N, CA, C and O atoms as CSV, one atom per row, in Angstrom:
chain,resi,resn,atom,element,x,y,z
A,1,MET,N,N,-90.605,185.877,182.947
A,1,MET,CA,C,-90.172,184.674,182.621
A,1,MET,C,C,-91.428,183.936,182.215
A,1,MET,O,O,-91.379,182.712,182.093
A,2,ALA,N,N,-92.754,184.719,181.958
A,2,ALA,CA,C,-93.903,183.915,181.498
A,2,ALA,C,C,-93.727,183.596,179.982
A,2,ALA,O,O,-94.584,182.915,179.419
A,3,ASP,N,N,-92.751,184.020,179.373
A,3,ASP,CA,C,-92.510,183.638,177.997
A,3,ASP,C,C,-91.743,182.373,177.712
A,3,ASP,O,O,-91.601,181.864,176.600
A,4,GLN,N,N,-91.229,181.896,178.950
A,4,GLN,CA,C,-90.491,180.571,178.754
A,4,GLN,C,C,-91.277,179.280,179.169
A,4,GLN,O,O,-92.194,179.325,179.989
A,5,ASN,N,N,-90.877,178.160,178.573
A,5,ASN,CA,C,-91.555,177.088,178.952
A,5,ASN,C,C,-91.019,176.365,180.139
A,5,ASN,O,O,-90.053,175.605,180.079
A,6,LEU,N,N,-91.740,176.656,181.297
A,6,LEU,CA,C,-91.337,176.243,182.646
A,6,LEU,C,C,-91.732,175.118,182.969
A,6,LEU,O,O,-92.905,174.874,182.688
A,7,VAL,N,N,-91.001,174.137,183.598
A,7,VAL,CA,C,-91.156,172.933,184.021
A,7,VAL,C,C,-91.230,172.811,185.574
A,7,VAL,O,O,-90.279,173.162,186.273
A,8,PRO,N,N,-92.464,172.269,186.133
A,8,PRO,CA,C,-92.503,172.266,187.388
A,8,PRO,C,C,-91.379,171.270,188.169
A,8,PRO,O,O,-91.170,170.107,187.825
A,9,VAL,N,N,-90.768,171.884,189.171
A,9,VAL,CA,C,-89.744,171.066,189.930
A,9,VAL,C,C,-90.074,171.033,191.358
A,9,VAL,O,O,-90.462,172.110,191.811
A,10,GLY,N,N,-90.003,169.956,192.245
A,10,GLY,CA,C,-90.559,170.191,193.538
A,10,GLY,C,C,-89.363,169.428,194.263
A,10,GLY,O,O,-89.015,168.304,193.901
A,11,PHE,N,N,-88.777,170.093,195.276
A,11,PHE,CA,C,-87.540,169.574,196.085
A,11,PHE,C,C,-87.870,170.328,197.385
A,11,PHE,O,O,-88.679,171.250,197.486
A,12,ARG,N,N,-87.117,169.794,198.363
A,12,ARG,CA,C,-87.224,170.007,199.653
A,12,ARG,C,C,-85.889,170.820,200.115
A,12,ARG,O,O,-84.782,170.460,199.714
A,13,LEU,N,N,-86.051,171.882,200.940
A,13,LEU,CA,C,-84.975,172.717,201.525
A,13,LEU,C,C,-84.935,172.921,203.044
A,13,LEU,O,O,-85.964,173.081,203.701
A,14,PRO,N,N,-83.714,172.910,203.574
A,14,PRO,CA,C,-83.650,173.046,205.047
A,14,PRO,C,C,-84.184,174.570,205.164
A,14,PRO,O,O,-83.959,175.501,204.391
A,15,GLN,N,N,-84.917,174.559,206.294
A,15,GLN,CA,C,-85.575,176.037,206.745
A,15,GLN,C,C,-84.660,177.027,206.690
A,15,GLN,O,O,-84.997,178.066,206.122
A,16,ALA,N,N,-83.389,176.924,207.232
A,16,ALA,CA,C,-82.316,177.822,207.290
A,16,ALA,C,C,-82.080,178.381,205.782
A,16,ALA,O,O,-82.105,179.593,205.564
A,17,LEU,N,N,-81.871,177.521,204.854
A,17,LEU,CA,C,-81.600,177.900,203.398
A,17,LEU,C,C,-82.918,178.845,202.888
A,17,LEU,O,O,-82.854,179.926,202.304
A,18,LEU,N,N,-83.997,178.178,203.248
A,18,LEU,CA,C,-85.035,178.939,202.880
A,18,LEU,C,C,-85.360,180.227,203.320
A,18,LEU,O,O,-85.945,181.100,202.679
A,19,ASP,N,N,-84.888,180.279,204.585
A,19,ASP,CA,C,-84.971,181.833,205.222
A,19,ASP,C,C,-83.916,182.559,204.566
A,19,ASP,O,O,-84.175,183.759,204.464
A,20,ARG,N,N,-82.920,182.241,204.138
A,20,ARG,CA,C,-81.897,183.061,203.233
A,20,ARG,C,C,-82.569,183.296,201.800
A,20,ARG,O,O,-82.386,184.364,201.216
A,21,VAL,N,N,-83.262,182.395,201.309
A,21,VAL,CA,C,-83.879,182.725,200.012
A,21,VAL,C,C,-84.829,183.900,200.258
A,21,VAL,O,O,-84.764,184.884,199.521
A,22,ASP,N,N,-85.828,183.829,201.400
A,22,ASP,CA,C,-86.749,184.803,201.509
A,22,ASP,C,C,-86.032,186.099,201.871
A,22,ASP,O,O,-86.532,187.178,201.551
A,23,ALA,N,N,-84.881,186.026,202.526
A,23,ALA,CA,C,-84.112,187.450,202.898
A,23,ALA,C,C,-83.547,187.977,201.616
A,23,ALA,O,O,-83.310,189.185,201.573
A,24,PHE,N,N,-83.286,187.200,200.513
A,24,PHE,CA,C,-82.638,187.632,199.372
A,24,PHE,C,C,-83.825,188.362,198.816
A,24,PHE,O,O,-83.673,189.549,198.525
A,25,GLY,N,N,-85.124,187.723,198.617
A,25,GLY,CA,C,-86.242,188.051,198.116
A,25,GLY,C,C,-86.699,189.721,198.658
A,25,GLY,O,O,-87.065,190.662,197.953
A,26,GLU,N,N,-86.543,189.671,199.978
A,26,GLU,CA,C,-86.873,190.957,200.557
A,26,GLU,C,C,-85.862,192.175,200.112
A,26,GLU,O,O,-86.151,193.365,199.994
A,27,LYS,N,N,-84.592,191.535,199.898
A,27,LYS,CA,C,-83.587,192.527,199.593
A,27,LYS,C,C,-83.707,193.003,198.187
A,27,LYS,O,O,-83.316,194.100,197.788
A,28,LEU,N,N,-84.280,192.085,197.476
A,28,LEU,CA,C,-84.426,192.400,195.884
A,28,LEU,C,C,-85.766,193.186,195.912
A,28,LEU,O,O,-85.864,194.038,195.029
A,29,ALA,N,N,-86.757,193.065,196.714
A,29,ALA,CA,C,-87.819,193.875,196.691
A,29,ALA,C,C,-87.439,195.317,197.035
A,29,ALA,O,O,-87.852,196.224,196.312
A,30,GLN,N,N,-86.749,195.551,197.995
A,30,GLN,CA,C,-86.170,196.889,198.426
A,30,GLN,C,C,-85.315,197.676,197.482
A,30,GLN,O,O,-85.241,198.905,197.487
A,31,GLN,N,N,-84.585,196.762,196.557
A,31,GLN,CA,C,-83.792,197.333,195.498
A,31,GLN,C,C,-84.527,197.683,194.315
A,31,GLN,O,O,-84.123,198.522,193.510
A,32,THR,N,N,-85.670,197.008,194.195
A,32,THR,CA,C,-86.363,197.456,192.865
A,32,THR,C,C,-87.906,197.427,193.347
A,32,THR,O,O,-88.638,196.439,193.275
A,33,PRO,N,N,-88.277,198.755,193.873
A,33,PRO,CA,C,-89.441,199.227,194.110
A,33,PRO,C,C,-90.675,198.898,192.966
A,33,PRO,O,O,-90.595,199.350,191.824
A,34,GLY,N,N,-91.700,198.147,193.369
A,34,GLY,CA,C,-92.860,197.968,192.559
A,34,GLY,C,C,-92.623,196.509,192.044
A,34,GLY,O,O,-93.630,195.988,191.564
A,35,LEU,N,N,-91.393,195.686,192.053
A,35,LEU,CA,C,-91.156,194.424,191.683
A,35,LEU,C,C,-91.966,193.655,192.966
A,35,LEU,O,O,-91.907,193.940,194.162
A,36,THR,N,N,-92.859,192.421,192.196
A,36,THR,CA,C,-93.419,191.566,193.054
A,36,THR,C,C,-92.790,190.215,192.561
A,36,THR,O,O,-93.083,189.705,191.479
A,37,ALA,N,N,-91.862,189.662,193.493
A,37,ALA,CA,C,-91.142,188.402,193.207
A,37,ALA,C,C,-91.732,187.337,194.036
A,37,ALA,O,O,-91.782,187.528,195.251
A,38,ARG,N,N,-92.170,186.277,193.556
A,38,ARG,CA,C,-92.781,185.090,194.469
A,38,ARG,C,C,-91.353,184.396,194.681
A,38,ARG,O,O,-90.303,184.673,194.101
A,39,ARG,N,N,-91.588,183.404,195.680
A,39,ARG,CA,C,-90.439,182.800,196.168
A,39,ARG,C,C,-89.765,181.820,194.752
A,39,ARG,O,O,-88.545,181.705,194.635
A,40,SER,N,N,-90.508,181.318,193.980
A,40,SER,CA,C,-90.314,180.602,192.957
A,40,SER,C,C,-89.177,181.511,192.081
A,40,SER,O,O,-88.027,181.159,191.820
A,41,ASP,N,N,-89.807,182.719,191.723
A,41,ASP,CA,C,-88.921,183.802,191.122
A,41,ASP,C,C,-87.555,183.938,191.483
A,41,ASP,O,O,-86.575,183.835,190.746
A,42,VAL,N,N,-87.604,184.224,192.915
A,42,VAL,CA,C,-86.211,184.405,193.586
A,42,VAL,C,C,-85.242,183.294,193.491
A,42,VAL,O,O,-84.035,183.493,193.351
A,43,ILE,N,N,-85.864,181.934,193.579
A,43,ILE,CA,C,-85.036,180.694,193.709
A,43,ILE,C,C,-84.614,180.751,192.087
A,43,ILE,O,O,-83.436,180.489,191.848
A,44,ARG,N,N,-85.357,181.027,191.123
A,44,ARG,CA,C,-85.007,181.084,189.816
A,44,ARG,C,C,-83.657,182.097,189.506
A,44,ARG,O,O,-82.630,181.828,188.882
A,45,ILE,N,N,-84.031,183.259,190.128
A,45,ILE,CA,C,-82.756,184.213,189.914
A,45,ILE,C,C,-81.772,183.857,190.635
A,45,ILE,O,O,-80.710,184.153,190.088
A,46,LEU,N,N,-81.636,183.300,191.719
A,46,LEU,CA,C,-80.632,182.499,192.549
A,46,LEU,C,C,-79.802,181.692,191.744
A,46,LEU,O,O,-78.600,181.941,191.656
A,47,LEU,N,N,-80.345,180.714,191.126
A,47,LEU,CA,C,-80.131,179.687,190.478
A,47,LEU,C,C,-79.215,180.201,189.082
A,47,LEU,O,O,-78.107,179.776,188.755
A,48,GLU,N,N,-79.891,181.054,188.507
A,48,GLU,CA,C,-79.271,181.668,186.989
A,48,GLU,C,C,-77.866,182.463,187.490
A,48,GLU,O,O,-76.842,182.527,186.810
A,49,ARG,N,N,-78.021,182.968,188.641
A,49,ARG,CA,C,-76.613,183.744,189.166
A,49,ARG,C,C,-75.609,182.944,189.622
A,49,ARG,O,O,-74.450,183.353,189.558
A,50,ALA,N,N,-75.889,181.754,190.121
A,50,ALA,CA,C,-74.980,180.614,190.729
A,50,ALA,C,C,-74.649,180.039,189.416
A,50,ALA,O,O,-73.446,179.789,189.339
A,51,LEU,N,N,-75.292,179.758,188.402
A,51,LEU,CA,C,-74.754,179.132,187.343
A,51,LEU,C,C,-73.885,179.989,186.316
A,51,LEU,O,O,-72.889,179.605,185.701
A,52,MET,N,N,-74.461,181.168,186.278
A,52,MET,CA,C,-73.367,182.186,185.627
A,52,MET,C,C,-72.111,182.301,186.164
A,52,MET,O,O,-71.092,182.409,185.482
A,53,ALA,N,N,-72.148,182.282,187.383
A,53,ALA,CA,C,-70.908,182.464,188.361
A,53,ALA,C,C,-70.004,181.306,188.225
A,53,ALA,O,O,-68.850,181.405,188.643
A,54,GLU,N,N,-70.465,180.114,187.623
A,54,GLU,CA,C,-69.983,178.809,187.520
A,54,GLU,C,C,-69.490,178.858,186.093
A,54,GLU,O,O,-68.770,177.911,185.772
A,55,GLY,N,N,-69.732,179.771,185.176
A,55,GLY,CA,C,-69.179,179.739,183.833
A,55,GLY,C,C,-70.157,179.287,183.018
A,55,GLY,O,O,-70.025,179.343,181.796
A,56,LEU,N,N,-71.220,178.802,183.591
A,56,LEU,CA,C,-72.456,178.011,182.648
A,56,LEU,C,C,-73.383,179.026,182.215
A,56,LEU,O,O,-74.207,179.446,183.027
A,57,PRO,N,N,-73.347,179.552,180.827
A,57,PRO,CA,C,-74.051,180.581,180.138
A,57,PRO,C,C,-75.695,180.120,180.245
A,57,PRO,O,O,-76.011,178.931,180.289
A,58,ALA,N,N,-76.598,181.121,180.277
A,58,ALA,CA,C,-77.974,180.958,180.179
A,58,ALA,C,C,-78.378,180.169,178.870
A,58,ALA,O,O,-78.037,180.485,177.731
A,59,ALA,N,N,-79.106,179.167,179.198
A,59,ALA,CA,C,-79.432,178.263,177.984
A,59,ALA,C,C,-80.449,179.086,176.918
A,59,ALA,O,O,-81.330,179.871,177.269
A,60,THR,N,N,-80.144,178.749,175.656
A,60,THR,CA,C,-81.305,179.226,174.755
A,60,THR,C,C,-82.041,178.348,174.014
A,60,THR,O,O,-81.547,177.235,174.197
A,61,GLU,N,N,-82.971,178.282,173.270
A,61,GLU,CA,C,-83.683,177.416,172.644
A,61,GLU,C,C,-82.879,176.563,171.685
A,61,GLU,O,O,-83.370,175.501,171.302
A,62,THR,N,N,-81.641,176.956,171.251
A,62,THR,CA,C,-80.990,176.357,170.552
A,62,THR,C,C,-79.740,175.379,171.237
A,62,THR,O,O,-79.340,174.308,170.782
A,63,THR,N,N,-79.345,175.957,172.245
A,63,THR,CA,C,-78.322,175.605,173.287
A,63,THR,C,C,-78.717,174.450,174.466
A,63,THR,O,O,-77.918,173.649,174.951
A,64,LYS,N,N,-80.026,174.561,174.770
A,64,LYS,CA,C,-80.356,174.049,176.140
A,64,LYS,C,C,-80.379,172.641,175.684
A,64,LYS,O,O,-80.752,172.285,174.566
A,65,PRO,N,N,-79.829,171.639,176.903
A,65,PRO,CA,C,-79.921,170.410,176.788
A,65,PRO,C,C,-81.210,169.556,176.720
A,65,PRO,O,O,-82.176,169.939,177.381
A,66,LYS,N,N,-81.304,168.457,175.995
A,66,LYS,CA,C,-82.611,167.801,176.027
A,66,LYS,C,C,-82.723,166.997,177.406
A,66,LYS,O,O,-81.792,166.460,178.006
A,67,ARG,N,N,-84.191,167.039,177.804
A,67,ARG,CA,C,-84.449,166.144,178.970
A,67,ARG,C,C,-84.399,164.995,178.771
A,67,ARG,O,O,-84.871,164.641,177.691
A,68,SER,N,N,-83.953,164.151,179.480
A,68,SER,CA,C,-84.024,162.478,179.204
A,68,SER,C,C,-85.266,162.085,179.777
A,68,SER,O,O,-85.635,162.469,180.887
A,69,LYS,N,N,-85.959,161.272,178.986
A,69,LYS,CA,C,-87.293,160.910,179.454
A,69,LYS,C,C,-87.148,159.654,180.202
A,69,LYS,O,O,-86.352,158.803,179.805
A,70,LYS,N,N,-87.748,159.504,181.089
A,70,LYS,CA,C,-87.707,158.599,182.105
A,70,LYS,C,C,-89.171,157.383,182.140
A,70,LYS,O,O,-89.237,156.521,183.017
């Protein structure tokens, strides 16, 4: 994901949800030896999977929506 234009986003999560994210990260690391995924990487993976499951394809440079300026 280093080649993407990443925008910092801050939010709070309940500890129980964060524990589930970390557990998924551990599972992912066991399934892919040598992979070092930070928590932020794991959250991006989970968000991408959830959005794909909802029928929302990955955004590309030509299809991603513009952010509104505040």
